[in-house]
C-alpha positions as CSV (number, residue, x, y, z in Angstrom):
1,M,-13.0,-34.8,-66.7
2,H,-14.8,-33.2,-63.8
3,E,-15.9,-36.7,-62.7
4,Q,-12.3,-37.9,-62.8
5,Y,-10.5,-34.7,-61.4
6,G,-13.2,-32.8,-59.7
7,D,-11.9,-33.6,-56.2
8,Q,-8.5,-32.3,-57.2
9,V,-9.1,-29.6,-59.7
10,N,-11.7,-26.6,-59.5
11,F,-13.7,-26.6,-62.9
12,I,-15.6,-23.4,-64.0
13,G,-17.4,-23.2,-67.3
14,M,-17.2,-19.7,-68.7
15,A,-19.7,-19.0,-71.6
16,G,-20.1,-15.7,-73.5
17,R,-21.3,-14.2,-76.6
18,D,-24.7,-15.9,-76.6
19,D,-28.0,-15.6,-74.9
20,L,-28.8,-17.5,-71.6
21,E,-31.2,-20.0,-73.1
22,P,-28.7,-21.6,-75.6
23,I,-25.9,-21.5,-72.9
24,G,-28.3,-23.5,-70.6
25,L,-29.1,-25.9,-73.3
26,F,-25.5,-26.5,-74.1
27,I,-24.8,-27.3,-70.4
28,A,-27.8,-29.7,-70.3
29,E,-27.1,-31.4,-73.6
30,R,-23.3,-31.9,-72.7
31,G,-24.1,-33.1,-69.3
32,V,-21.6,-30.7,-67.6
33,G,-23.9,-29.2,-64.9
34,G,-22.0,-30.9,-62.1
35,F,-19.7,-27.8,-61.8
36,Q,-20.0,-24.1,-61.6
37,H,-20.7,-22.1,-64.9
38,T,-20.7,-18.3,-65.4
39,V,-21.4,-16.0,-68.3
40,D,-19.0,-13.3,-69.5
41,E,-21.5,-11.1,-71.0
42,D,-19.1,-8.4,-72.3
43,G,-16.1,-10.6,-73.1
44,S,-13.8,-8.9,-70.6
45,V,-13.0,-12.0,-68.6
46,W,-12.1,-13.8,-71.8
47,A,-9.9,-10.9,-72.9
48,S,-8.1,-10.8,-69.6
49,Y,-6.9,-14.4,-70.2
50,G,-6.3,-13.9,-73.9
51,V,-9.2,-16.1,-75.0
52,Q,-10.5,-15.1,-78.5
53,S,-12.9,-17.9,-79.2
54,Q,-14.2,-21.2,-78.1
55,P,-13.1,-23.8,-77.3
56,A,-10.4,-22.5,-74.9
57,F,-8.9,-23.7,-71.6
58,V,-7.4,-21.5,-69.0
59,F,-5.3,-23.3,-66.4
60,I,-4.6,-21.5,-63.2
61,N,-2.1,-23.0,-60.7
62,D,-2.1,-22.6,-57.0
63,D,0.9,-20.2,-57.3
64,G,-1.3,-18.0,-59.7
65,T,0.7,-19.1,-62.9
66,I,-1.8,-18.8,-65.7
67,E,-1.7,-20.9,-69.1
68,T,-4.3,-20.3,-71.7
69,N,-4.7,-23.1,-74.4
70,Q,-6.6,-21.7,-77.5
71,G,-8.5,-24.5,-79.3
72,A,-9.6,-28.1,-78.7
73,M,-7.3,-30.4,-76.6
74,G,-9.0,-33.7,-76.8
75,E,-9.5,-36.0,-73.8
76,A,-6.0,-37.2,-73.8
77,G,-4.5,-33.7,-74.0
78,L,-6.7,-32.4,-71.3
79,S,-6.1,-35.3,-69.0
80,E,-2.3,-34.9,-69.5
81,R,-2.5,-31.1,-68.7
82,L,-4.6,-31.7,-65.6
83,E,-2.2,-34.4,-64.4
84,S,0.7,-31.9,-64.9
85,L,-1.3,-29.2,-63.0
86,I,-2.1,-31.5,-60.0
87,A,1.6,-32.7,-59.8
88,S,2.8,-29.0,-59.6
């Protein structure tokens, strides 16, 4: 998704509830090191967006509108949501 939409959408990976080493391994193994990642050590950022577990996606529009999607979306679902976000 980042390769396809990275010039139109800002991607940030937000890991939490794990040690740094496994988080780094996940990023390397999944090949998602091309965009910014951060760690929510105490879960406060997750909580502020209503995220209770992984996977989850938080979409923030330019106007500040926030939508949290709890659970997997699949490639087609994520692509559809990103297209909608770009169009708005």
